[in-house]
N, C-alpha and C positions, 0 to 999 in steps of 0.2 A: 371511503371516497379520499383521497387526498386534496387537499383545496389549492396548492400552488399549482401554478401553470408553467409546463418547462418551455424555452424558447424555441420556437421553431427550424430544424433541420435545414441547412444550403441546400442546395442542389447537387455541389457538391461531395456534401458528405452522402449525399444519398449511393452516388456514384460507388464511392469507397464501400459501403456497404454492397452495393450489390458484387463488387470484385472479389471482396472476401467469401459471400454466400456459395458464387460460383464455384471457390476452390475447398469449401465445406470447412472453414477458422473461423472458428471461435473468439471472442476477445475478453480479456480477465485482466481488469484494471483496479491498481490498488491506491489509496488514496489514506492521508492521513499524515499527522503531526512533524514533522522532520525530529529524527532523532526518537520516534513511536517505534520502528521494527518495520516499515515497507520495503528497504533494499533488502535485510535476513529474511521476510516472508517470500519476495519474490523469487532469490536464489533459493530456497529452502524448496520451492514449489517444483521446481528439476528433478523430484523425485517420482512426478507423473507421467503418464505415456501422454505422447503425442504433444509434450509443449514447447513451444520458442521461447525463449525469453529477451525483449528489448533489452538491449545495452543499453541503452541512455537512460534518462529521467523524459519521458514522454509528455506534449498537451493532449488535450483530447482529440484532437485534430490527429494523431499521429497513430499510425502512417500513413502519410497524405497518398496520394492516390499515385505516384509514381513510386512510391518506395513499397507499395502493393503488390505489381505487377510481378516483380522477381521473386516475391515472397509468394503467393499466391501459384507463381510457375514450379518455384523449387516445393511447396508442401500438396497445391491442389492434387497430385498423383497419390501421395499418402494414403493406405487406409485407416478408417477409424474415425474419431475424431481429433479435430486440429485444434491448440488454445494456443494462441498470441498473447502472453502477459506483460502488462507494461505497469511501470510505477510513475506517479502525479511526478509532477517538477516543480521548482522551486516555488512558483506562480501560483499554484494550484487554487489555493484559498483566495484568492485575488476575484471578486464579483464576476468581474466578463469573464474568468477561467471556468468561473465553478458554474457560470451559467450555460458554457459552451458543452462543457460535460453532462449537462442536465438535457441540451439539446440533442446529443448523441448518444446517450445510455439507452434509451429506449428505442432508438432506431433501430441500431446495430443488436438489438436486445445483450446488452454488453454485462457478463458478470462484475459486480463491485464489491471490493472487500475496503471496507472501514477499519485501519489496527488504528488501536486505543494504548495508552500504556499512561503509566505513574505518571502525572505530570512532576513532581519533586524528580523524578529519574531524567525525565524529558529536558526540565529546565538545568540540569547541572550534567548534562553528558557531555562529554568533548570527544573529538576525533583525535585518533593519536597523537600522540607526542604535545596537548596540549596542556594546561593545568589548569585548576580551579581558582580563576579570580573573581573580582568584585561583580555586583549583577549586570552592569553593562557591556560587561565581556562575553557573558553566556552568547553559545553559540543561536540557542531558543530563547528568545525575551519573553515575557508574559505577555506582551502584545501579541508577539507572532503565536504563541500557544492560543493563546484567546482569540484569536480570527480564525487561526487554523479549525479550534473547534468546534466555531461558530458556523463553518463554513460547512463542515462535515455534518453536522445536525442539521442543516439548509438544506442539503442533497438528500440525506435521508428521508428525510420528513416529505418534500417533492417526489420524490420515488416512492412515496411507502405503497405503491399499489405494483409495482415493478420485483417480481420474483427470485430477482436472480442477485441476490444483493446479503451480505452479511460483515455484522459486527466482530469481531475478534481481538480478542483484549492479548497483548503482547505475552504477558505473563501467563496465560494459557497456553499459546503457544509453545514456550519455553518450560514450562511446568508441567505440561500434560500434553504430551505433541499427538500421541494417537489418536486422544480425542478431537485436537484439532484438525487432522488431517482427516479424521472422520466427516468433524462438520464440512469439510473443505470439499470434499467426495461427493456427498449427497448434495451439498447447494448446486455443482456446480455441474457435476456430472464426470468427474476427473475418477482414475484408477490407479494405481502406484504401476509403476512401471518396472517390470517383471524383474529387471536387473539393479532396480536401484532399492537403497535401503531405507528407512523409515528417515521421515521430513525432520527431523531434528539432526539427523547426520551430515549436515552441510556441506563438511571442507569433506568430507568422505566422498561423498555423492560429487561432488566438484572434479575430482578426481577420477572416479569410478568409470562419470558416464562423460568424462570430454567434454566440458560445458564451458561455451564461449562468454562471457561474462568480461563488462567494460572493467579497465583498472582503477575508475573514480570509484565505482561503486564497491570494488574493493576494500581502497582505503576509506569511505563512509562507515566501510563494517569494523574500522580498526584492525582491517585484518581478517583473512580467511581462518571460520573455526566451527566447531562444532555449536551447539546452542549448551547454552549451560545457564544455571539457575544462579550462577554465581552474577553477573549482569541486573538481577533484580536487587533492589532497596539498595542501591550506589548511594541511594541519595541522603543515607546514615549517617557517610561518613563526614560530609560536610553539610549538615542539615543547617549552620549558622551563615551560607553563603545563597540559599534559599530565595531567588529573587522577586517572590511575589509577596513578600514584607512591606513592600512599600508601593506596591502597585496600588495603581486606583481603586476604586471600592468594588465597580462592576466587573473586573477582572478576580479581584478577592472571592464573589459571590460566587463568580462562573466555577473556580477553582472549587470551592466547597462542597457545592451542590454537582460538579462532576466527580470528585472524587469519593461522595455518596453514593452516586449511581453507579460507578461502576467498582463501587468497595475496596476503595483503597483508603487505607488505614492510618 
C-alpha cells in the first residue's frame, strides 16, 4: 500500500468524470521531462483504435467541463472503447499541478504513462534550427530535469496501487516499437486500428489516418517523421557541452542514480 495520500478532488472534477463516463470515454495522460519523447508518443498512439488526440498540452483538469460536452456528443455514439489522449503541459512538475494530477487520476481511472529518456540526450536536445551552446542556453536545464524526475517519481509512488500506469523508456519505444506497442496495448486495453501501420510509422500514419494535430506540436518534434534509432545517443557528439558537470551535488547524485536505474551507460 502507498504511504502517500492524494488530494481530494473537487466537485467539478466529479462532474467532468461523470460526463466522460456517460459517453464511455477513457483518458490516457502522458507525463515526463521535456525532450523525453512525450509528444512523439502521443502522436504515435494514433495507431490505436478509438483514440482522439488532444492537440494542445494539457493540465490535469483538461478537458474542462464545457469542452467535454461536445467531445461526449461527438464520441459517445461510437461503438467500442474510446480513448482521449492528453500530454502534460510545461508546468506539470510544479507541486500544485503534480498534486492536481494525483487527485484526478484515481477519480477518473486515468491511464498514466511516464516517459523517460537518457538525460544526456534530454539536456542536449534542441528544437529545429537551434544550436548546441553553453549550458545556460539549454532547452532543459539540469534543474528542470531534476524537478521533472522528482515529480514523476513522486506521482508514481503516490499512485503505487493504481493499476493503469506504465513507465516507458524513449529508447525502448524507438528501438523495440513492437514490444512497446504490446505493452501499451496490454496496460490500457488498446488495439491497433486495422487501417494503421505499426506504432513507429508516425509520419506514415499521420497521412494515412488523416490525423489532426497541432502545428506547434509538430515543431516540437523537429518535424514529422517515422521513429529512427538515429535519435538515440546524439549527446555523444556534444559530450563536452553536458550541463550537469557544474550542477549542484544533489542533481549530480540524482543524475547518476537515474542512469543506473534505467541502464543508461
